[in-house]
C-alpha positions in Angstrom: -65.8 -24.2 23.5 -66.0 -20.7 22.1 -67.1 -19.3 25.5 -63.9 -20.8 27.1 -61.8 -19.3 24.3 -63.3 -15.9 25.0 -62.6 -16.2 28.7 -59.0 -17.0 28.0 -58.7 -14.0 25.7 -60.2 -11.8 28.4 -57.7 -13.1 30.9 -54.8 -12.5 28.5 -56.1 -8.9 27.8 -56.3 -8.2 31.6 -52.8 -9.5 32.0 -51.5 -7.3 29.2 -53.2 -4.3 30.7 -51.7 -5.0 34.1 -48.2 -5.2 32.6 -48.8 -2.0 30.7 -50.0 -0.2 33.9 -47.0 -1.4 35.8 -44.6 -0.2 33.1 -46.4 3.1 32.9 -46.3 3.6 36.6 -42.5 2.9 36.6 -42.0 5.5 33.9 -44.3 8.0 35.7 -42.3 7.6 38.9 -39.1 8.4 37.0 -40.7 11.5 35.4 -42.4 12.7 38.6 -45.9 11.6 37.5 -47.1 10.8 41.0 -50.4 12.7 40.4 -51.4 10.4 37.6 -50.5 7.3 39.5 -52.7 8.4 42.5 -55.7 9.0 40.2 -55.3 5.5 38.6 -55.1 3.9 42.1 -58.3 5.6 43.3 -60.2 4.7 40.1 -59.3 1.0 40.4 
């Protein structure tokens, strides 16, 4: 039961990170931060 709970937490954390990255990319595009976005895409 604890292992399942940990997996659910991991999924939630991944989802939050994905939302954060999407929001950051939106802000970066507005500020001309294309270089940072390209680096993140190549690292992933």
